Chimera marker file (.cmm) of the C-alpha trace (Angstrom):
<marker_set name="trace">
<marker id="1" x="8.796" y="59.317" z="-17.196" r="1" g="1" b="0" radius="0.5"/>
<marker id="2" x="5.766" y="61.543" z="-18.634" r="1" g="1" b="0" radius="0.5"/>
<marker id="3" x="7.328" y="64.715" z="-19.807" r="1" g="1" b="0" radius="0.5"/>
<marker id="4" x="9.050" y="62.771" z="-22.946" r="1" g="1" b="0" radius="0.5"/>
<marker id="5" x="4.881" y="62.670" z="-24.026" r="1" g="1" b="0" radius="0.5"/>
<marker id="6" x="4.346" y="65.843" z="-23.493" r="1" g="1" b="0" radius="0.5"/>
<marker id="7" x="7.072" y="67.352" z="-25.207" r="1" g="1" b="0" radius="0.5"/>
<marker id="8" x="7.449" y="67.961" z="-29.106" r="1" g="1" b="0" radius="0.5"/>
<marker id="9" x="10.112" y="65.276" z="-30.439" r="1" g="1" b="0" radius="0.5"/>
<marker id="10" x="11.383" y="68.081" z="-32.587" r="1" g="1" b="0" radius="0.5"/>
<marker id="11" x="12.061" y="70.713" z="-29.054" r="1" g="1" b="0" radius="0.5"/>
<marker id="12" x="13.676" y="67.128" z="-27.528" r="1" g="1" b="0" radius="0.5"/>
<marker id="13" x="15.908" y="66.930" z="-30.382" r="1" g="1" b="0" radius="0.5"/>
<marker id="14" x="16.713" y="70.345" z="-30.715" r="1" g="1" b="0" radius="0.5"/>
<marker id="15" x="17.871" y="69.840" z="-26.771" r="1" g="1" b="0" radius="0.5"/>
<marker id="16" x="19.543" y="66.272" z="-26.989" r="1" g="1" b="0" radius="0.5"/>
<marker id="17" x="21.752" y="68.184" z="-29.734" r="1" g="1" b="0" radius="0.5"/>
<marker id="18" x="22.783" y="71.386" z="-27.248" r="1" g="1" b="0" radius="0.5"/>
<marker id="19" x="23.357" y="69.092" z="-24.729" r="1" g="1" b="0" radius="0.5"/>
<marker id="20" x="26.077" y="66.697" z="-26.530" r="1" g="1" b="0" radius="0.5"/>
<marker id="21" x="27.558" y="69.677" z="-28.523" r="1" g="1" b="0" radius="0.5"/>
<marker id="22" x="31.244" y="69.783" z="-28.784" r="1" g="1" b="0" radius="0.5"/>
<marker id="23" x="31.333" y="72.140" z="-25.623" r="1" g="1" b="0" radius="0.5"/>
<marker id="24" x="27.631" y="71.426" z="-24.583" r="1" g="1" b="0" radius="0.5"/>
<marker id="25" x="26.785" y="70.448" z="-21.156" r="1" g="1" b="0" radius="0.5"/>
<marker id="26" x="27.949" y="66.590" z="-21.269" r="1" g="1" b="0" radius="0.5"/>
<marker id="27" x="31.276" y="67.132" z="-22.535" r="1" g="1" b="0" radius="0.5"/>
<marker id="28" x="31.494" y="69.838" z="-20.430" r="1" g="1" b="0" radius="0.5"/>
<marker id="29" x="30.769" y="67.894" z="-17.124" r="1" g="1" b="0" radius="0.5"/>
<marker id="30" x="33.011" y="64.452" z="-18.462" r="1" g="1" b="0" radius="0.5"/>
<marker id="31" x="36.082" y="67.360" z="-19.276" r="1" g="1" b="0" radius="0.5"/>
<marker id="32" x="35.620" y="68.719" z="-15.487" r="1" g="1" b="0" radius="0.5"/>
<marker id="33" x="35.339" y="65.260" z="-13.673" r="1" g="1" b="0" radius="0.5"/>
<marker id="34" x="38.248" y="64.274" z="-15.728" r="1" g="1" b="0" radius="0.5"/>
<marker id="35" x="37.115" y="61.362" z="-17.523" r="1" g="1" b="0" radius="0.5"/>
<marker id="36" x="38.145" y="62.767" z="-20.648" r="1" g="1" b="0" radius="0.5"/>
<marker id="37" x="40.812" y="65.036" z="-22.170" r="1" g="1" b="0" radius="0.5"/>
<marker id="38" x="39.274" y="66.431" z="-25.218" r="1" g="1" b="0" radius="0.5"/>
<marker id="39" x="35.226" y="66.604" z="-26.107" r="1" g="1" b="0" radius="0.5"/>
<marker id="40" x="34.215" y="63.412" z="-27.390" r="1" g="1" b="0" radius="0.5"/>
<marker id="41" x="32.000" y="64.070" z="-30.743" r="1" g="1" b="0" radius="0.5"/>
<marker id="42" x="28.420" y="62.891" z="-29.723" r="1" g="1" b="0" radius="0.5"/>
<marker id="43" x="26.608" y="64.150" z="-32.033" r="1" g="1" b="0" radius="0.5"/>
<marker id="44" x="26.194" y="63.908" z="-36.302" r="1" g="1" b="0" radius="0.5"/>
<marker id="45" x="27.146" y="60.086" z="-35.951" r="1" g="1" b="0" radius="0.5"/>
<marker id="46" x="25.762" y="57.115" z="-34.877" r="1" g="1" b="0" radius="0.5"/>
<marker id="47" x="26.127" y="57.893" z="-31.234" r="1" g="1" b="0" radius="0.5"/>
<marker id="48" x="23.793" y="60.987" z="-31.265" r="1" g="1" b="0" radius="0.5"/>
<marker id="49" x="21.007" y="59.214" z="-33.255" r="1" g="1" b="0" radius="0.5"/>
<marker id="50" x="21.463" y="56.673" z="-30.585" r="1" g="1" b="0" radius="0.5"/>
<marker id="51" x="21.461" y="58.923" z="-27.757" r="1" g="1" b="0" radius="0.5"/>
<marker id="52" x="18.813" y="60.488" z="-29.475" r="1" g="1" b="0" radius="0.5"/>
<marker id="53" x="16.799" y="57.652" z="-29.928" r="1" g="1" b="0" radius="0.5"/>
<marker id="54" x="16.999" y="55.909" z="-26.407" r="1" g="1" b="0" radius="0.5"/>
<marker id="55" x="16.082" y="59.500" z="-24.311" r="1" g="1" b="0" radius="0.5"/>
<marker id="56" x="12.879" y="59.271" z="-26.615" r="1" g="1" b="0" radius="0.5"/>
<marker id="57" x="12.328" y="55.657" z="-27.173" r="1" g="1" b="0" radius="0.5"/>
<marker id="58" x="12.816" y="55.031" z="-23.573" r="1" g="1" b="0" radius="0.5"/>
<marker id="59" x="9.382" y="55.052" z="-22.431" r="1" g="1" b="0" radius="0.5"/>
<marker id="60" x="7.671" y="52.865" z="-25.365" r="1" g="1" b="0" radius="0.5"/>
<marker id="61" x="9.714" y="50.273" z="-23.606" r="1" g="1" b="0" radius="0.5"/>
<marker id="62" x="9.509" y="50.975" z="-19.698" r="1" g="1" b="0" radius="0.5"/>
<marker id="63" x="5.913" y="51.077" z="-19.533" r="1" g="1" b="0" radius="0.5"/>
<marker id="64" x="4.822" y="47.877" z="-20.848" r="1" g="1" b="0" radius="0.5"/>
<marker id="65" x="7.762" y="46.163" z="-19.161" r="1" g="1" b="0" radius="0.5"/>
<marker id="66" x="6.498" y="48.103" z="-15.388" r="1" g="1" b="0" radius="0.5"/>
<marker id="67" x="2.988" y="46.729" z="-16.510" r="1" g="1" b="0" radius="0.5"/>
<marker id="68" x="3.893" y="43.493" z="-16.913" r="1" g="1" b="0" radius="0.5"/>
<marker id="69" x="6.322" y="43.096" z="-14.487" r="1" g="1" b="0" radius="0.5"/>
<marker id="70" x="3.769" y="44.705" z="-11.886" r="1" g="1" b="0" radius="0.5"/>
<marker id="71" x="1.257" y="41.799" z="-12.596" r="1" g="1" b="0" radius="0.5"/>
<marker id="72" x="4.128" y="39.080" z="-11.204" r="1" g="1" b="0" radius="0.5"/>
<marker id="73" x="2.987" y="37.128" z="-7.664" r="1" g="1" b="0" radius="0.5"/>
<marker id="74" x="5.119" y="38.898" z="-5.493" r="1" g="1" b="0" radius="0.5"/>
<marker id="75" x="5.663" y="35.807" z="-3.799" r="1" g="1" b="0" radius="0.5"/>
<marker id="76" x="7.243" y="33.907" z="-6.254" r="1" g="1" b="0" radius="0.5"/>
<marker id="77" x="10.842" y="35.023" z="-6.182" r="1" g="1" b="0" radius="0.5"/>
<marker id="78" x="10.950" y="33.956" z="-2.572" r="1" g="1" b="0" radius="0.5"/>
<marker id="79" x="9.305" y="31.079" z="-3.304" r="1" g="1" b="0" radius="0.5"/>
<marker id="80" x="12.213" y="30.010" z="-5.851" r="1" g="1" b="0" radius="0.5"/>
<marker id="81" x="14.572" y="31.121" z="-3.193" r="1" g="1" b="0" radius="0.5"/>
<marker id="82" x="13.086" y="28.988" z="-0.288" r="1" g="1" b="0" radius="0.5"/>
<marker id="83" x="13.373" y="26.030" z="-2.788" r="1" g="1" b="0" radius="0.5"/>
<marker id="84" x="16.879" y="25.930" z="-3.514" r="1" g="1" b="0" radius="0.5"/>
<marker id="85" x="17.355" y="28.630" z="-6.741" r="1" g="1" b="0" radius="0.5"/>
<marker id="86" x="20.279" y="31.571" z="-6.154" r="1" g="1" b="0" radius="0.5"/>
<marker id="87" x="19.040" y="35.003" z="-6.770" r="1" g="1" b="0" radius="0.5"/>
<marker id="88" x="20.054" y="34.541" z="-10.600" r="1" g="1" b="0" radius="0.5"/>
<marker id="89" x="18.265" y="31.429" z="-11.103" r="1" g="1" b="0" radius="0.5"/>
<marker id="90" x="15.460" y="32.793" z="-9.955" r="1" g="1" b="0" radius="0.5"/>
<marker id="91" x="15.578" y="35.976" z="-12.392" r="1" g="1" b="0" radius="0.5"/>
<marker id="92" x="16.235" y="33.749" z="-14.510" r="1" g="1" b="0" radius="0.5"/>
<marker id="93" x="13.781" y="30.972" z="-14.430" r="1" g="1" b="0" radius="0.5"/>
<marker id="94" x="10.385" y="32.632" z="-12.624" r="1" g="1" b="0" radius="0.5"/>
<marker id="95" x="10.953" y="37.087" z="-12.740" r="1" g="1" b="0" radius="0.5"/>
<marker id="96" x="11.976" y="36.866" z="-16.535" r="1" g="1" b="0" radius="0.5"/>
<marker id="97" x="10.143" y="34.492" z="-18.545" r="1" g="1" b="0" radius="0.5"/>
<marker id="98" x="6.574" y="36.030" z="-16.727" r="1" g="1" b="0" radius="0.5"/>
<marker id="99" x="7.905" y="39.513" z="-18.116" r="1" g="1" b="0" radius="0.5"/>
<marker id="100" x="8.693" y="39.037" z="-21.436" r="1" g="1" b="0" radius="0.5"/>
<marker id="101" x="5.580" y="39.466" z="-22.677" r="1" g="1" b="0" radius="0.5"/>
<marker id="102" x="6.541" y="43.468" z="-21.486" r="1" g="1" b="0" radius="0.5"/>
<marker id="103" x="9.958" y="43.442" z="-22.823" r="1" g="1" b="0" radius="0.5"/>
<marker id="104" x="8.581" y="42.077" z="-26.509" r="1" g="1" b="0" radius="0.5"/>
<marker id="105" x="5.700" y="44.470" z="-26.341" r="1" g="1" b="0" radius="0.5"/>
<marker id="106" x="7.972" y="47.680" z="-25.952" r="1" g="1" b="0" radius="0.5"/>
<marker id="107" x="10.714" y="45.937" z="-28.329" r="1" g="1" b="0" radius="0.5"/>
<marker id="108" x="8.450" y="45.468" z="-30.502" r="1" g="1" b="0" radius="0.5"/>
<marker id="109" x="7.651" y="49.355" z="-30.806" r="1" g="1" b="0" radius="0.5"/>
<marker id="110" x="10.976" y="50.937" z="-30.245" r="1" g="1" b="0" radius="0.5"/>
<marker id="111" x="12.067" y="48.789" z="-33.534" r="1" g="1" b="0" radius="0.5"/>
<marker id="112" x="8.162" y="49.769" z="-35.725" r="1" g="1" b="0" radius="0.5"/>
<marker id="113" x="9.239" y="53.201" z="-34.239" r="1" g="1" b="0" radius="0.5"/>
<marker id="114" x="12.733" y="53.397" z="-35.233" r="1" g="1" b="0" radius="0.5"/>
<marker id="115" x="11.466" y="51.495" z="-38.805" r="1" g="1" b="0" radius="0.5"/>
<marker id="116" x="10.153" y="55.417" z="-40.071" r="1" g="1" b="0" radius="0.5"/>
<marker id="117" x="12.125" y="57.421" z="-37.847" r="1" g="1" b="0" radius="0.5"/>
<marker id="118" x="12.854" y="60.950" z="-39.408" r="1" g="1" b="0" radius="0.5"/>
<marker id="119" x="13.560" y="63.947" z="-36.677" r="1" g="1" b="0" radius="0.5"/>
<marker id="120" x="16.475" y="62.319" z="-34.429" r="1" g="1" b="0" radius="0.5"/>
<marker id="121" x="18.367" y="60.781" z="-37.766" r="1" g="1" b="0" radius="0.5"/>
<marker id="122" x="18.506" y="63.811" z="-39.027" r="1" g="1" b="0" radius="0.5"/>
<marker id="123" x="19.277" y="66.322" z="-36.449" r="1" g="1" b="0" radius="0.5"/>
<marker id="124" x="21.666" y="64.522" z="-34.510" r="1" g="1" b="0" radius="0.5"/>
<marker id="125" x="23.105" y="61.680" z="-37.069" r="1" g="1" b="0" radius="0.5"/>
<marker id="126" x="25.873" y="62.324" z="-40.452" r="1" g="1" b="0" radius="0.5"/>
<marker id="127" x="25.584" y="61.228" z="-43.782" r="1" g="1" b="0" radius="0.5"/>
<marker id="128" x="26.563" y="57.887" z="-43.179" r="1" g="1" b="0" radius="0.5"/>
<marker id="129" x="23.131" y="57.585" z="-40.606" r="1" g="1" b="0" radius="0.5"/>
<marker id="130" x="20.675" y="57.369" z="-42.838" r="1" g="1" b="0" radius="0.5"/>
<marker id="131" x="17.693" y="55.662" z="-42.379" r="1" g="1" b="0" radius="0.5"/>
<marker id="132" x="14.714" y="54.544" z="-44.202" r="1" g="1" b="0" radius="0.5"/>
<marker id="133" x="12.116" y="57.492" z="-43.216" r="1" g="1" b="0" radius="0.5"/>
<marker id="134" x="15.308" y="59.642" z="-44.661" r="1" g="1" b="0" radius="0.5"/>
<marker id="135" x="15.442" y="57.433" z="-47.945" r="1" g="1" b="0" radius="0.5"/>
<marker id="136" x="12.011" y="57.859" z="-48.644" r="1" g="1" b="0" radius="0.5"/>
<marker id="137" x="12.057" y="61.573" z="-48.165" r="1" g="1" b="0" radius="0.5"/>
<marker id="138" x="15.247" y="61.905" z="-50.208" r="1" g="1" b="0" radius="0.5"/>
<marker id="139" x="13.380" y="59.992" z="-52.961" r="1" g="1" b="0" radius="0.5"/>
<marker id="140" x="10.266" y="62.302" z="-53.448" r="1" g="1" b="0" radius="0.5"/>
<marker id="141" x="12.020" y="65.919" z="-52.167" r="1" g="1" b="0" radius="0.5"/>
<marker id="142" x="14.913" y="65.324" z="-54.013" r="1" g="1" b="0" radius="0.5"/>
<marker id="143" x="14.656" y="62.663" z="-56.816" r="1" g="1" b="0" radius="0.5"/>
<marker id="144" x="10.902" y="62.555" z="-57.180" r="1" g="1" b="0" radius="0.5"/>
<marker id="145" x="11.248" y="58.930" z="-57.402" r="1" g="1" b="0" radius="0.5"/>
<marker id="146" x="7.547" y="58.147" z="-56.018" r="1" g="1" b="0" radius="0.5"/>
<marker id="147" x="7.902" y="54.688" z="-57.172" r="1" g="1" b="0" radius="0.5"/>
<marker id="148" x="10.708" y="53.534" z="-55.477" r="1" g="1" b="0" radius="0.5"/>
<marker id="149" x="9.425" y="55.950" z="-52.303" r="1" g="1" b="0" radius="0.5"/>
<marker id="150" x="5.993" y="53.732" z="-52.173" r="1" g="1" b="0" radius="0.5"/>
<marker id="151" x="8.376" y="50.401" z="-52.708" r="1" g="1" b="0" radius="0.5"/>
<marker id="152" x="10.207" y="51.621" z="-49.633" r="1" g="1" b="0" radius="0.5"/>
<marker id="153" x="6.864" y="52.671" z="-47.910" r="1" g="1" b="0" radius="0.5"/>
<marker id="154" x="5.343" y="49.239" z="-48.850" r="1" g="1" b="0" radius="0.5"/>
<marker id="155" x="8.460" y="47.364" z="-47.399" r="1" g="1" b="0" radius="0.5"/>
<marker id="156" x="8.233" y="49.301" z="-44.197" r="1" g="1" b="0" radius="0.5"/>
<marker id="157" x="4.700" y="48.352" z="-43.552" r="1" g="1" b="0" radius="0.5"/>
<marker id="158" x="5.306" y="44.752" z="-44.278" r="1" g="1" b="0" radius="0.5"/>
<marker id="159" x="7.800" y="44.673" z="-41.904" r="1" g="1" b="0" radius="0.5"/>
<marker id="160" x="5.573" y="46.441" z="-39.015" r="1" g="1" b="0" radius="0.5"/>
<marker id="161" x="3.002" y="43.770" z="-39.903" r="1" g="1" b="0" radius="0.5"/>
<marker id="162" x="5.130" y="40.777" z="-40.040" r="1" g="1" b="0" radius="0.5"/>
<marker id="163" x="6.661" y="41.853" z="-36.502" r="1" g="1" b="0" radius="0.5"/>
<marker id="164" x="3.614" y="42.354" z="-35.004" r="1" g="1" b="0" radius="0.5"/>
<marker id="165" x="2.328" y="38.891" z="-36.420" r="1" g="1" b="0" radius="0.5"/>
<marker id="166" x="5.228" y="37.459" z="-34.687" r="1" g="1" b="0" radius="0.5"/>
<marker id="167" x="5.165" y="38.985" z="-31.546" r="1" g="1" b="0" radius="0.5"/>
<marker id="168" x="1.775" y="38.115" z="-31.719" r="1" g="1" b="0" radius="0.5"/>
<marker id="169" x="2.477" y="34.133" z="-31.926" r="1" g="1" b="0" radius="0.5"/>
<marker id="170" x="5.164" y="34.614" z="-29.252" r="1" g="1" b="0" radius="0.5"/>
<marker id="171" x="3.149" y="35.781" z="-26.905" r="1" g="1" b="0" radius="0.5"/>
<marker id="172" x="-0.345" y="36.124" z="-28.306" r="1" g="1" b="0" radius="0.5"/>
<marker id="173" x="-2.263" y="39.837" z="-28.377" r="1" g="1" b="0" radius="0.5"/>
<marker id="174" x="-3.873" y="38.506" z="-24.402" r="1" g="1" b="0" radius="0.5"/>
<marker id="175" x="-0.329" y="39.011" z="-22.905" r="1" g="1" b="0" radius="0.5"/>
<marker id="176" x="0.333" y="42.525" z="-24.673" r="1" g="1" b="0" radius="0.5"/>
<marker id="177" x="-2.932" y="43.722" z="-23.779" r="1" g="1" b="0" radius="0.5"/>
<marker id="178" x="-3.085" y="43.396" z="-19.825" r="1" g="1" b="0" radius="0.5"/>
<link id1="1" id2="2" r="1" g="1" b="0" radius="0.2"/>
<link id1="2" id2="3" r="1" g="1" b="0" radius="0.2"/>
<link id1="3" id2="4" r="1" g="1" b="0" radius="0.2"/>
<link id1="4" id2="5" r="1" g="1" b="0" radius="0.2"/>
<link id1="5" id2="6" r="1" g="1" b="0" radius="0.2"/>
<link id1="6" id2="7" r="1" g="1" b="0" radius="0.2"/>
<link id1="7" id2="8" r="1" g="1" b="0" radius="0.2"/>
<link id1="8" id2="9" r="1" g="1" b="0" radius="0.2"/>
<link id1="9" id2="10" r="1" g="1" b="0" radius="0.2"/>
<link id1="10" id2="11" r="1" g="1" b="0" radius="0.2"/>
<link id1="11" id2="12" r="1" g="1" b="0" radius="0.2"/>
<link id1="12" id2="13" r="1" g="1" b="0" radius="0.2"/>
<link id1="13" id2="14" r="1" g="1" b="0" radius="0.2"/>
<link id1="14" id2="15" r="1" g="1" b="0" radius="0.2"/>
<link id1="15" id2="16" r="1" g="1" b="0" radius="0.2"/>
<link id1="16" id2="17" r="1" g="1" b="0" radius="0.2"/>
<link id1="17" id2="18" r="1" g="1" b="0" radius="0.2"/>
<link id1="18" id2="19" r="1" g="1" b="0" radius="0.2"/>
<link id1="19" id2="20" r="1" g="1" b="0" radius="0.2"/>
<link id1="20" id2="21" r="1" g="1" b="0" radius="0.2"/>
<link id1="21" id2="22" r="1" g="1" b="0" radius="0.2"/>
<link id1="22" id2="23" r="1" g="1" b="0" radius="0.2"/>
<link id1="23" id2="24" r="1" g="1" b="0" radius="0.2"/>
<link id1="24" id2="25" r="1" g="1" b="0" radius="0.2"/>
<link id1="25" id2="26" r="1" g="1" b="0" radius="0.2"/>
<link id1="26" id2="27" r="1" g="1" b="0" radius="0.2"/>
<link id1="27" id2="28" r="1" g="1" b="0" radius="0.2"/>
<link id1="28" id2="29" r="1" g="1" b="0" radius="0.2"/>
<link id1="29" id2="30" r="1" g="1" b="0" radius="0.2"/>
<link id1="30" id2="31" r="1" g="1" b="0" radius="0.2"/>
<link id1="31" id2="32" r="1" g="1" b="0" radius="0.2"/>
<link id1="32" id2="33" r="1" g="1" b="0" radius="0.2"/>
<link id1="33" id2="34" r="1" g="1" b="0" radius="0.2"/>
<link id1="34" id2="35" r="1" g="1" b="0" radius="0.2"/>
<link id1="35" id2="36" r="1" g="1" b="0" radius="0.2"/>
<link id1="36" id2="37" r="1" g="1" b="0" radius="0.2"/>
<link id1="37" id2="38" r="1" g="1" b="0" radius="0.2"/>
<link id1="38" id2="39" r="1" g="1" b="0" radius="0.2"/>
<link id1="39" id2="40" r="1" g="1" b="0" radius="0.2"/>
<link id1="40" id2="41" r="1" g="1" b="0" radius="0.2"/>
<link id1="41" id2="42" r="1" g="1" b="0" radius="0.2"/>
<link id1="42" id2="43" r="1" g="1" b="0" radius="0.2"/>
<link id1="43" id2="44" r="1" g="1" b="0" radius="0.2"/>
<link id1="44" id2="45" r="1" g="1" b="0" radius="0.2"/>
<link id1="45" id2="46" r="1" g="1" b="0" radius="0.2"/>
<link id1="46" id2="47" r="1" g="1" b="0" radius="0.2"/>
<link id1="47" id2="48" r="1" g="1" b="0" radius="0.2"/>
<link id1="48" id2="49" r="1" g="1" b="0" radius="0.2"/>
<link id1="49" id2="50" r="1" g="1" b="0" radius="0.2"/>
<link id1="50" id2="51" r="1" g="1" b="0" radius="0.2"/>
<link id1="51" id2="52" r="1" g="1" b="0" radius="0.2"/>
<link id1="52" id2="53" r="1" g="1" b="0" radius="0.2"/>
<link id1="53" id2="54" r="1" g="1" b="0" radius="0.2"/>
<link id1="54" id2="55" r="1" g="1" b="0" radius="0.2"/>
<link id1="55" id2="56" r="1" g="1" b="0" radius="0.2"/>
<link id1="56" id2="57" r="1" g="1" b="0" radius="0.2"/>
<link id1="57" id2="58" r="1" g="1" b="0" radius="0.2"/>
<link id1="58" id2="59" r="1" g="1" b="0" radius="0.2"/>
<link id1="59" id2="60" r="1" g="1" b="0" radius="0.2"/>
<link id1="60" id2="61" r="1" g="1" b="0" radius="0.2"/>
<link id1="61" id2="62" r="1" g="1" b="0" radius="0.2"/>
<link id1="62" id2="63" r="1" g="1" b="0" radius="0.2"/>
<link id1="63" id2="64" r="1" g="1" b="0" radius="0.2"/>
<link id1="64" id2="65" r="1" g="1" b="0" radius="0.2"/>
<link id1="65" id2="66" r="1" g="1" b="0" radius="0.2"/>
<link id1="66" id2="67" r="1" g="1" b="0" radius="0.2"/>
<link id1="67" id2="68" r="1" g="1" b="0" radius="0.2"/>
<link id1="68" id2="69" r="1" g="1" b="0" radius="0.2"/>
<link id1="69" id2="70" r="1" g="1" b="0" radius="0.2"/>
<link id1="70" id2="71" r="1" g="1" b="0" radius="0.2"/>
<link id1="71" id2="72" r="1" g="1" b="0" radius="0.2"/>
<link id1="72" id2="73" r="1" g="1" b="0" radius="0.2"/>
<link id1="73" id2="74" r="1" g="1" b="0" radius="0.2"/>
<link id1="74" id2="75" r="1" g="1" b="0" radius="0.2"/>
<link id1="75" id2="76" r="1" g="1" b="0" radius="0.2"/>
<link id1="76" id2="77" r="1" g="1" b="0" radius="0.2"/>
<link id1="77" id2="78" r="1" g="1" b="0" radius="0.2"/>
<link id1="78" id2="79" r="1" g="1" b="0" radius="0.2"/>
<link id1="79" id2="80" r="1" g="1" b="0" radius="0.2"/>
<link id1="80" id2="81" r="1" g="1" b="0" radius="0.2"/>
<link id1="81" id2="82" r="1" g="1" b="0" radius="0.2"/>
<link id1="82" id2="83" r="1" g="1" b="0" radius="0.2"/>
<link id1="83" id2="84" r="1" g="1" b="0" radius="0.2"/>
<link id1="84" id2="85" r="1" g="1" b="0" radius="0.2"/>
<link id1="85" id2="86" r="1" g="1" b="0" radius="0.2"/>
<link id1="86" id2="87" r="1" g="1" b="0" radius="0.2"/>
<link id1="87" id2="88" r="1" g="1" b="0" radius="0.2"/>
<link id1="88" id2="89" r="1" g="1" b="0" radius="0.2"/>
<link id1="89" id2="90" r="1" g="1" b="0" radius="0.2"/>
<link id1="90" id2="91" r="1" g="1" b="0" radius="0.2"/>
<link id1="91" id2="92" r="1" g="1" b="0" radius="0.2"/>
<link id1="92" id2="93" r="1" g="1" b="0" radius="0.2"/>
<link id1="93" id2="94" r="1" g="1" b="0" radius="0.2"/>
<link id1="94" id2="95" r="1" g="1" b="0" radius="0.2"/>
<link id1="95" id2="96" r="1" g="1" b="0" radius="0.2"/>
<link id1="96" id2="97" r="1" g="1" b="0" radius="0.2"/>
<link id1="97" id2="98" r="1" g="1" b="0" radius="0.2"/>
<link id1="98" id2="99" r="1" g="1" b="0" radius="0.2"/>
<link id1="99" id2="100" r="1" g="1" b="0" radius="0.2"/>
<link id1="100" id2="101" r="1" g="1" b="0" radius="0.2"/>
<link id1="101" id2="102" r="1" g="1" b="0" radius="0.2"/>
<link id1="102" id2="103" r="1" g="1" b="0" radius="0.2"/>
<link id1="103" id2="104" r="1" g="1" b="0" radius="0.2"/>
<link id1="104" id2="105" r="1" g="1" b="0" radius="0.2"/>
<link id1="105" id2="106" r="1" g="1" b="0" radius="0.2"/>
<link id1="106" id2="107" r="1" g="1" b="0" radius="0.2"/>
<link id1="107" id2="108" r="1" g="1" b="0" radius="0.2"/>
<link id1="108" id2="109" r="1" g="1" b="0" radius="0.2"/>
<link id1="109" id2="110" r="1" g="1" b="0" radius="0.2"/>
<link id1="110" id2="111" r="1" g="1" b="0" radius="0.2"/>
<link id1="111" id2="112" r="1" g="1" b="0" radius="0.2"/>
<link id1="112" id2="113" r="1" g="1" b="0" radius="0.2"/>
<link id1="113" id2="114" r="1" g="1" b="0" radius="0.2"/>
<link id1="114" id2="115" r="1" g="1" b="0" radius="0.2"/>
<link id1="115" id2="116" r="1" g="1" b="0" radius="0.2"/>
<link id1="116" id2="117" r="1" g="1" b="0" radius="0.2"/>
<link id1="117" id2="118" r="1" g="1" b="0" radius="0.2"/>
<link id1="118" id2="119" r="1" g="1" b="0" radius="0.2"/>
<link id1="119" id2="120" r="1" g="1" b="0" radius="0.2"/>
<link id1="120" id2="121" r="1" g="1" b="0" radius="0.2"/>
<link id1="121" id2="122" r="1" g="1" b="0" radius="0.2"/>
<link id1="122" id2="123" r="1" g="1" b="0" radius="0.2"/>
<link id1="123" id2="124" r="1" g="1" b="0" radius="0.2"/>
<link id1="124" id2="125" r="1" g="1" b="0" radius="0.2"/>
<link id1="125" id2="126" r="1" g="1" b="0" radius="0.2"/>
<link id1="126" id2="127" r="1" g="1" b="0" radius="0.2"/>
<link id1="127" id2="128" r="1" g="1" b="0" radius="0.2"/>
<link id1="128" id2="129" r="1" g="1" b="0" radius="0.2"/>
<link id1="129" id2="130" r="1" g="1" b="0" radius="0.2"/>
<link id1="130" id2="131" r="1" g="1" b="0" radius="0.2"/>
<link id1="131" id2="132" r="1" g="1" b="0" radius="0.2"/>
<link id1="132" id2="133" r="1" g="1" b="0" radius="0.2"/>
<link id1="133" id2="134" r="1" g="1" b="0" radius="0.2"/>
<link id1="134" id2="135" r="1" g="1" b="0" radius="0.2"/>
<link id1="135" id2="136" r="1" g="1" b="0" radius="0.2"/>
<link id1="136" id2="137" r="1" g="1" b="0" radius="0.2"/>
<link id1="137" id2="138" r="1" g="1" b="0" radius="0.2"/>
<link id1="138" id2="139" r="1" g="1" b="0" radius="0.2"/>
<link id1="139" id2="140" r="1" g="1" b="0" radius="0.2"/>
<link id1="140" id2="141" r="1" g="1" b="0" radius="0.2"/>
<link id1="141" id2="142" r="1" g="1" b="0" radius="0.2"/>
<link id1="142" id2="143" r="1" g="1" b="0" radius="0.2"/>
<link id1="143" id2="144" r="1" g="1" b="0" radius="0.2"/>
<link id1="144" id2="145" r="1" g="1" b="0" radius="0.2"/>
<link id1="145" id2="146" r="1" g="1" b="0" radius="0.2"/>
<link id1="146" id2="147" r="1" g="1" b="0" radius="0.2"/>
<link id1="147" id2="148" r="1" g="1" b="0" radius="0.2"/>
<link id1="148" id2="149" r="1" g="1" b="0" radius="0.2"/>
<link id1="149" id2="150" r="1" g="1" b="0" radius="0.2"/>
<link id1="150" id2="151" r="1" g="1" b="0" radius="0.2"/>
<link id1="151" id2="152" r="1" g="1" b="0" radius="0.2"/>
<link id1="152" id2="153" r="1" g="1" b="0" radius="0.2"/>
<link id1="153" id2="154" r="1" g="1" b="0" radius="0.2"/>
<link id1="154" id2="155" r="1" g="1" b="0" radius="0.2"/>
<link id1="155" id2="156" r="1" g="1" b="0" radius="0.2"/>
<link id1="156" id2="157" r="1" g="1" b="0" radius="0.2"/>
<link id1="157" id2="158" r="1" g="1" b="0" radius="0.2"/>
<link id1="158" id2="159" r="1" g="1" b="0" radius="0.2"/>
<link id1="159" id2="160" r="1" g="1" b="0" radius="0.2"/>
<link id1="160" id2="161" r="1" g="1" b="0" radius="0.2"/>
<link id1="161" id2="162" r="1" g="1" b="0" radius="0.2"/>
<link id1="162" id2="163" r="1" g="1" b="0" radius="0.2"/>
<link id1="163" id2="164" r="1" g="1" b="0" radius="0.2"/>
<link id1="164" id2="165" r="1" g="1" b="0" radius="0.2"/>
<link id1="165" id2="166" r="1" g="1" b="0" radius="0.2"/>
<link id1="166" id2="167" r="1" g="1" b="0" radius="0.2"/>
<link id1="167" id2="168" r="1" g="1" b="0" radius="0.2"/>
<link id1="168" id2="169" r="1" g="1" b="0" radius="0.2"/>
<link id1="169" id2="170" r="1" g="1" b="0" radius="0.2"/>
<link id1="170" id2="171" r="1" g="1" b="0" radius="0.2"/>
<link id1="171" id2="172" r="1" g="1" b="0" radius="0.2"/>
<link id1="172" id2="173" r="1" g="1" b="0" radius="0.2"/>
<link id1="173" id2="174" r="1" g="1" b="0" radius="0.2"/>
<link id1="174" id2="175" r="1" g="1" b="0" radius="0.2"/>
<link id1="175" id2="176" r="1" g="1" b="0" radius="0.2"/>
<link id1="176" id2="177" r="1" g="1" b="0" radius="0.2"/>
<link id1="177" id2="178" r="1" g="1" b="0" radius="0.2"/>
</marker_set>
């Protein structure tokens, strides 16, 4: 689970390109076990961006969620079952609400990270999968429009601040920090 933190985002992105290409290991495996007849287009489209983002950002959800879940009293679920709740109801009424701070923290970290994503959409996405980070780079690099790039950057900053404020309002900073 820590390997993504030890390797460069660029290296992981290129490895994902190799894995997901038309004749790559993923398509070859799917064809060999008979799930598909022809290779699937897994890169240079939205699918590639999503798969790359998931494999890169998953630890940012797992770690806060795990931290939140390990602090839940292990006797609460058996107590709910003893009181007559079904396993699904006990999970939805007891375990899920107590793990929401970790889930909200992970979702916020991932969303904020995705706002400025640049490398993965550039390598794994197609021309129609443009992220805000790429728009900012295009405004500066190709069009020389520093004003538009600055406005987009400020928009990213405002959205990030609003999301952090919302997270604080919903679960509180003490719940996130635990």
